[in-house]
C-alpha positions in Angstrom: -29.5 -32.9 -12.1 -30.1 -36.7 -12.1 -33.3 -38.7 -11.3 -33.2 -42.4 -10.5 -35.5 -44.7 -12.4 -36.1 -48.3 -12.8 -33.3 -50.2 -14.7 -34.1 -51.6 -18.1 -36.4 -48.8 -19.3 -36.1 -47.3 -22.8 -34.2 -44.0 -22.8 -34.2 -41.2 -25.4 -31.4 -38.7 -25.3 -31.1 -35.2 -26.6 -27.9 -33.2 -27.0 -27.4 -29.5 -27.5 -23.9 -29.3 -29.2 -21.4 -26.5 -28.7 -17.7 -26.0 -29.5 -16.3 -26.9 -26.1 -19.2 -28.4 -24.1 -22.2 -30.6 -25.1 -25.3 -30.5 -22.9 -27.3 -33.8 -22.8 -30.8 -34.7 -21.5 -32.4 -38.1 -20.9 -36.1 -38.9 -21.0 -37.9 -42.1 -20.2 -40.5 -43.9 -22.4 -43.2 -41.7 -20.9 -41.4 -38.4 -21.7 -40.4 -37.7 -18.1 -37.1 -36.0 -17.5 -34.5 -38.3 -16.0 -31.6 -35.9 -15.9 -29.3 -33.3 -17.6 -25.6 -33.1 -17.7 -22.7 -31.3 -19.5 -19.7 -33.1 -21.1 -16.5 -31.9 -22.8 -16.2 -32.2 -26.6 -13.4 -34.8 -26.4 -13.2 -38.5 -27.0 -13.3 -39.1 -23.2 -16.3 -36.7 -22.9 -18.1 -38.7 -25.6 -17.5 -41.9 -23.6 -18.8 -40.3 -20.5 -21.9 -39.0 -22.2 -22.8 -42.5 -23.6 -22.1 -44.1 -20.3 -24.3 -41.6 -18.5 -27.2 -42.3 -20.9 -26.8 -46.1 -20.5 -26.9 -45.8 -16.8 -30.7 -45.0 -17.1 -31.4 -48.0 -19.3 -31.3 -49.1 -22.9 -30.7 -46.1 -25.2 -33.3 -46.1 -28.0 -32.1 -43.0 -29.9 -30.3 -39.8 -29.4 -31.3 -36.5 -31.0 -28.3 -34.3 -31.8 -28.4 -30.7 -33.0 -25.8 -29.8 -35.7 -24.6 -33.2 -36.8 -22.8 -31.5 -39.7 -21.1 -28.9 -37.4 -20.2 -29.1 -33.7 -22.0 -32.4 -33.3 -20.2 -34.2 -36.1 -17.6 -35.9 -33.7 -20.3 -37.0 -31.3 -22.4 -38.3 -34.1 -19.6 -40.4 -35.5 -18.8 -41.8 -32.0 -22.4 -42.7 -31.2 -22.9 -44.4 -34.6 -19.7 -46.4 -34.2 -21.1 -47.7 -30.8 -24.4 -48.8 -32.3 -26.6 -45.9 -31.1 -29.2 -44.6 -33.5 -28.7 -40.9 -34.1 -31.4 -38.6 -35.3 -30.7 -35.1 -36.7 -32.7 -32.4 -34.9 -33.4 -28.9 -36.1 -33.1 -26.0 -33.7 -36.1 -25.3 -31.5 -39.0 -23.2 -32.8 -38.4 -19.5 -32.6 -41.8 -18.7 -31.2 -41.3 -21.1 -28.4 -37.9 -19.5 -27.7 -39.5 -16.1 -27.5 -42.3 -17.2 -25.2 -40.4 -19.6 -22.8 -36.8 -18.4 -23.2 -33.7 -20.2 -24.4 -31.0 -22.2 -22.6 -28.8 -25.1 -23.3 -30.7 -27.4 -21.0 -34.0 -26.5 -22.6 -32.6 -27.1 -26.1 -31.3 -30.5 -25.1 -34.7 -31.5 -23.6 -36.5 -30.2 -26.8 -34.2 -32.3 -28.9 -35.1 -35.4 -27.0 -38.8 -34.6 -27.1 -38.6 -34.0 -30.9 -37.3 -37.5 -31.3 -40.0 -39.0 -29.1 -42.8 -37.1 -30.8 -41.6 -38.1 -34.3 -41.0 -34.5 -35.4 -37.3 -35.3 -36.0 -36.8 -38.3 -38.3 -33.9 -37.3 -40.4 -30.9 -39.6 -40.7 -27.7 -37.5 -40.6 -24.9 -38.0 -43.1 -22.2 -40.5 -42.0 -19.4 -38.3 -43.3 -16.9 -41.2 -43.3 -16.4 -41.9 -47.0 -15.3 -40.4 -50.3 -18.2 -38.1 -50.6 -17.1 -36.3 -47.4 -13.7 -35.9 -49.0 -15.3 -34.4 -52.0 -17.3 -32.0 -49.8 -14.1 -30.8 -48.1 -12.4 -30.2 -51.4 -15.4 -28.2 -52.5 -14.9 -25.9 -49.6 -11.3 -25.2 -50.6 -12.3 -24.7 -54.3 -15.2 -22.3 -53.4 -13.0 -20.1 -51.3 -10.2 -20.1 -54.0 -12.7 -19.2 -56.7 -14.0 -16.3 -54.7 -10.5 -15.0 -53.9 -9.4 -15.3 -57.6 -12.5 -13.4 -58.7 -11.8 -10.7 -56.1 -8.2 -10.4 -57.2 -9.3 -10.1 -60.9 -11.8 -7.4 -60.0 -9.2 -5.5 -58.1 -6.7 -5.7 -61.0 -9.2 -4.1 -63.4 -10.2 -1.5 -60.8 -6.5 -0.5 -60.3 -6.0 -0.2 -64.1 -9.1 1.9 -64.5 -7.8 4.5 -61.9 -4.1 4.3 -62.7 -2.1 7.0 -64.6 -2.9 7.4 -68.3 0.2 5.6 -69.6 -0.6 2.4 -67.7 -4.3 2.6 -68.2 -4.0 3.1 -71.9 -1.6 0.2 -72.3 -3.9 -2.4 -70.7 -7.3 -1.0 -71.3 -9.6 -3.6 -73.0 -7.4 -6.6 -72.4 -8.6 -9.8 -70.9 -7.8 -10.8 -67.3 -5.4 -13.5 -68.4 -3.4 -11.1 -70.6 -3.3 -8.4 -67.9 -2.2 -10.9 -65.3 0.6 -12.4 -67.5 2.0 -8.9 -68.1 1.5 -7.5 -64.6 3.2 -10.5 -63.0 6.5 -9.5 -64.8 6.6 -6.0 -63.4 9.9 -5.1 -61.6 9.7 -4.5 -57.9 10.5 -0.8 -57.3 10.1 1.5 -54.4 6.5 3.0 -54.8 7.5 6.7 -54.6 5.1 7.7 -57.4 1.5 6.7 -58.2 2.7 4.9 -61.3 5.2 2.8 -59.4 2.6 2.1 -56.7 0.1 1.0 -59.3 2.6 -1.3 -60.9 3.6 -2.9 -57.6 0.0 -3.4 -56.7 -0.7 -5.0 -60.0 2.3 -7.3 -59.6 1.1 -8.5 -56.2 -2.5 -9.0 -57.3 -1.4 -10.8 -60.6 0.9 -13.3 -58.7 -1.9 -13.9 -56.2 -4.3 -14.6 -59.2 -1.8 -17.0 -60.7 -1.4 -18.9 -57.4 -5.1 -19.2 -56.9 -5.6 -20.3 -60.5 -3.0 -23.1 -60.0 -4.9 -24.2 -56.8 -8.2 -24.3 -58.8 -6.6 -26.4 -61.5 -5.3 -28.9 -59.0 -8.6 -29.1 -57.1 -10.6 -29.5 -60.3 -8.4 -32.4 -61.4 -8.8 -34.1 -58.0 -12.6 -33.6 -58.0 -12.9 -34.9 -61.6 -11.1 -38.0 -60.6 -13.0 -38.6 -57.4 -16.5 -38.1 -59.0 -15.6 -40.4 -61.9 -14.6 -43.1 -59.5 -17.5 -42.7 -57.0 -20.4 -42.0 -59.4 -19.5 -43.0 -62.9 -23.2 -43.4 -63.8 -24.0 -39.9 -62.7 -21.1 -38.5 -64.6 -22.2 -40.2 -67.7 -25.6 -38.4 -67.7 -26.2 -35.5 -70.1 -25.6 -32.2 -68.5 -23.6 -33.5 -65.5 -20.0 -32.3 -65.2 -17.5 -32.5 -62.3 -18.8 -29.5 -60.4 -22.5 -30.5 -60.8 -21.7 -34.0 -59.7 -19.9 -32.8 -56.6 -22.8 -30.6 -55.6 -25.3 -33.5 -55.9 -23.0 -36.0 -54.2 -22.4 -33.6 -51.3 -26.2 -33.1 -50.9 -26.8 -36.8 -50.8 -23.9 -37.8 -48.6 -22.0 -41.0 -48.1 -25.3 -42.8 -47.2 -27.8 -42.0 -49.9 -30.0 -44.7 -48.7 -31.3 -42.3 -46.0 -33.2 -40.7 -48.9 -36.3 -42.8 -49.2 -37.4 -41.7 -52.7 -36.8 -39.2 -55.5 -39.3 -36.9 -53.9 -37.3 -36.8 -50.7 -34.2 -35.8 -52.7 -36.2 -33.1 -54.5 -37.3 -31.8 -51.1 -33.7 -31.9 -49.9 -32.6 -29.8 -52.9 -35.5 -27.3 -52.6 -37.0 -28.4 -55.9 -40.3 -29.6 -54.5 -43.3 -27.2 -54.4 -44.6 -26.1 -51.0 -48.3 -26.3 -50.4 -49.7 -22.7 -49.8 -53.4 -23.4 -49.9 -56.0 -21.7 -47.8 -59.7 -22.1 -48.0 -60.8 -22.0 -51.6 -57.3 -21.1 -52.8 -55.5 -24.2 -53.8 -52.0 -23.5 -55.1 -48.3 -24.1 -54.4 -45.3 -21.8 -54.1 -41.6 -22.2 -54.7 -39.4 -23.9 -52.2 -36.9 -21.4 -50.9 -35.2 -23.8 -48.5 -33.2 -27.0 -49.0 -29.6 -27.3 -50.2 -29.2 -24.4 -52.5 -26.0 -25.8 -54.1 -28.0 -29.0 -55.0 -30.8 -26.8 -56.4 -28.2 -24.9 -58.5 -26.9 -28.3 -59.8 -30.4 -29.3 -60.9 -30.9 -25.9 -62.6 -27.6 -26.3 -64.6 -28.7 -29.8 -65.7 -32.0 -28.5 -67.0 -30.5 -25.6 -68.8 -27.9 -27.9 -70.4 -30.4 -30.5 -71.4 -32.7 -27.9 -73.0 -30.0 -27.3 -75.5 -28.4 -30.7 -76.0 -30.9 -33.4 -74.8 -33.6 -34.2 -77.4 -36.1 -35.8 -74.9 -35.9 -32.7 -72.7 -36.4 -30.4 -75.7 -39.5 -32.4 -76.7 -40.8 -32.2 -73.2 -40.4 -28.4 -73.2 -42.1 -28.1 -76.5 -45.0 -30.2 -75.3 -45.5 -28.1 -72.2 -45.3 -24.9 -74.2 -48.0 -26.2 -76.5 -50.2 -26.7 -73.4 -49.9 -23.1 -72.6 -47.3 -23.3 -69.9 -44.5 -20.8 -69.7 -40.9 -21.7 -70.1 -40.1 -21.0 -66.4 -43.0 -23.2 -65.1 -42.0 -26.0 -67.5 -38.4 -25.9 -66.3 -39.6 -26.0 -62.7 -41.8 -29.0 -63.5 -39.0 -30.8 -65.2 -36.9 -30.7 -62.0 -39.2 -33.2 -60.4 -40.5 -35.0 -63.5 -38.5 -37.0 -65.9 -39.0 -35.6 -69.5 -38.9 -39.1 -71.0 -41.6 -40.4 -68.6 -43.9 -37.4 -68.5 -47.6 -38.4 -68.6 -49.2 -35.0 -68.7 -52.4 -35.1 -70.7 -52.6 -33.2 -74.0 -55.1 -30.3 -74.3 -58.5 -31.2 -75.7 -59.5 -29.9 -79.1 -62.9 -28.8 -80.4 -64.7 -29.8 -83.6 -63.0 -27.0 -85.6 -59.5 -28.0 -84.3 -59.4 -24.9 -82.0 -57.7 -25.6 -78.7 -60.1 -25.1 -75.8 -57.7 -23.4 -73.4 -58.1 -23.9 -69.7 -58.9 -20.8 -67.7 -55.6 -21.2 -65.8 -53.5 -20.9 -69.0 -55.5 -18.7 -71.3 -55.4 -14.9 -71.4 -58.3 -13.3 -69.6 -60.7 -12.0 -72.2 -64.2 -12.3 -70.6 -66.7 -10.1 -72.6 -70.4 -9.4 -72.5 -72.3 -8.1 -75.5 -74.7 -5.2 -75.0 -76.3 -5.0 -78.4 -73.2 -3.8 -80.2 -71.8 -5.4 -83.4 -69.1 -8.0 -83.0 -65.5 -6.9 -82.9 -62.7 -8.5 -85.0 -61.0 -9.9 -81.9 -64.2 -11.6 -80.6 -63.6 -14.8 -82.4 -59.9 -15.2 -81.4 -58.5 -17.9 -79.2 -59.5 -17.5 -75.6 -62.5 -15.3 -76.4 -66.0 -16.1 -75.3 -66.9 -17.3 -78.8 -64.1 -19.9 -78.6 -65.4 -21.3 -75.3 -68.5 -23.5 -74.9 -71.4 -21.6 -73.4 -74.8 -22.7 -72.0 -76.4 -19.4 -72.7 -77.0 -19.6 -76.5 -77.4 -22.0 -79.5 -74.5 -23.0 -81.7 -74.0 -21.5 -85.1 -73.4 -23.4 -88.4 -69.7 -23.9 -87.6 -70.6 -25.6 -84.3 -69.4 -22.7 -82.1 -71.9 -21.6 -79.5 -72.9 -18.0 -79.5 -73.2 -15.8 -76.4 -76.8 -14.5 -75.8 -77.0 -10.7 -75.8 -77.8 -9.1 -72.5 -79.9 -6.1 -71.8 -78.1 -2.8 -71.6 -77.5 -1.8 -68.0 -78.7 1.4 -66.3 -76.5 4.4 -66.2 -75.4 4.0 -62.6 -75.2 0.2 -62.6 -71.6 -1.2 -63.0 -71.2 -4.5 -64.7 -69.7 -7.3 -62.6 -69.0 -10.9 -63.5 -67.2 -13.9 -62.1 -64.4 -15.9 -63.7 -63.0 -19.3 -63.0 -60.6 -19.9 -60.2 -56.9 -20.0 -60.8 -56.6 -17.1 -63.3 -53.2 -15.5 -62.9 -53.2 -11.8 -61.9 -50.6 -11.1 -64.6 -53.2 -12.0 -67.2 -55.5 -9.0 -66.3 -55.7 -6.4 -69.1 -57.7 -3.3 -69.9 -59.7 -2.3 -73.0 -61.7 0.9 -73.0 -64.9 0.5 -75.1 -68.5 0.0 -74.4 -69.5 -3.2 -72.8 -66.0 -4.5 -72.2 -65.6 -6.3 -68.9 -62.4 -7.9 -67.4 -62.5 -9.9 -64.2 -59.5 -11.6 -62.6 -57.6 -12.6 -59.5 -55.8 -9.7 -57.9 -53.0 -9.7 -55.3 -55.5 -9.5 -52.4 -58.3 -11.8 -53.5 -61.0 -11.9 -56.1 -61.7 -8.6 -57.7 -63.6 -7.2 -60.7 -62.5 -4.5 -63.0 -65.7 -3.1 -64.5 -66.3 -0.4 -67.1 -69.5 1.7 -66.7 -71.3 1.2 -70.0 -72.9 4.7 -69.9 -69.5 6.5 -70.2 -68.0 5.6 -73.6 -65.9 8.7 -74.2 -64.4 8.8 -70.7 -65.0 5.4 -69.2 -64.9 5.0 -65.5 -63.0 2.0 -64.0 -63.6 0.7 -60.5 -62.5 -2.3 -58.4 -64.6 -4.3 -56.0 -63.5 -7.4 -54.0 -65.8 -10.2 -54.7 -66.9 -12.5 -51.9 -69.3 -15.3 -52.6 -70.3 -13.8 -55.9 -71.3 -10.5 -54.4 -69.3 -7.2 -54.8 -68.3 -5.6 -51.6 -68.4 -1.9 -52.2 
């Protein structure tokens, strides 16, 4: 379908790519559909597609789905002819379920995504040495999986083979078993023992062939990465395989990444905002380039052992009460040498005043009972500043005793926001109260003070400071 328009207008194109046919759509500057057409996935078809778009006017940009797959050839052709190409994700699944799905609709959606500014990603050029590295990584990954599979099959055959063969190679390493099994004579497999030896011979020679392939590919990748990115290779914790993963994620045109934050988002190392209402928190990013994410993880693990600034950064974060996992996640996006995280404040008696997000939950209320030994420990109510009572001689404020509650009145309290639900504990004695953030919202765990021998524990969701029973 084709609609005539005034010459000289700005045209935005959208292409839904396939293996044999590309479907293109053209929109004018106001978003009106000018036409749709199908073209073969050949050089002549690419020329026809570009000529068809330019027939409507000057081409501003073309949104292409799958620039790293079936749209790679079209992307290279349009870029070589001076057309700006924008990488477009597949349409929203909810929209597909509601309005249906077709190639024409996908092409129109690609063009509208470019006009609306939803699609702004610059695709990889895939014309330089980094693309060659990416292709070699494909061959290496498949060879590594095949060699691992062959090694597992060798050990499985040995474990189930006749006793003579199993006892001879039981407990040997893969390299030793492969070297011995590759020298087995080829015999007609008339018995289980002969069949096992022939199977081990075939699998061992396959393992040796794949091992030679891996050695050759590793040598080529080592040479290419040292030539393309010598600065990256010189960094602590970056080897040939880690460098290939990072280079493949960035592409031949790393200038398309505007900042370090954009690269962190590309590798799935940036936190994702998951806030709602009064809950302000972030979750892990499960998307992005997982191979790039793996490379960053390997760098952090290596630096935690061999890089002194990273070790100092981890020690600093652990001193602030952060766990090792959270500190490692933070170091993915923050340079250890340039970290400006504030140190925790200290009180007059050099006791760390822990923040409620990082301290164990130990909220207590006194009901006329004597103080317990753990009342003055770090994180307890005596270690925190309070407005309810005067300070003692040491400068630590005391909690004012409360009146003993009635028999049927459960004790409820509120705690600060951000307490991790894994920090909720239980202690069964009179007057003990623990409050925390549960998996479904704010909740209180109260112990009825009237039952000391057999305390009763209940849960209430807390909304606005009131318990909803």
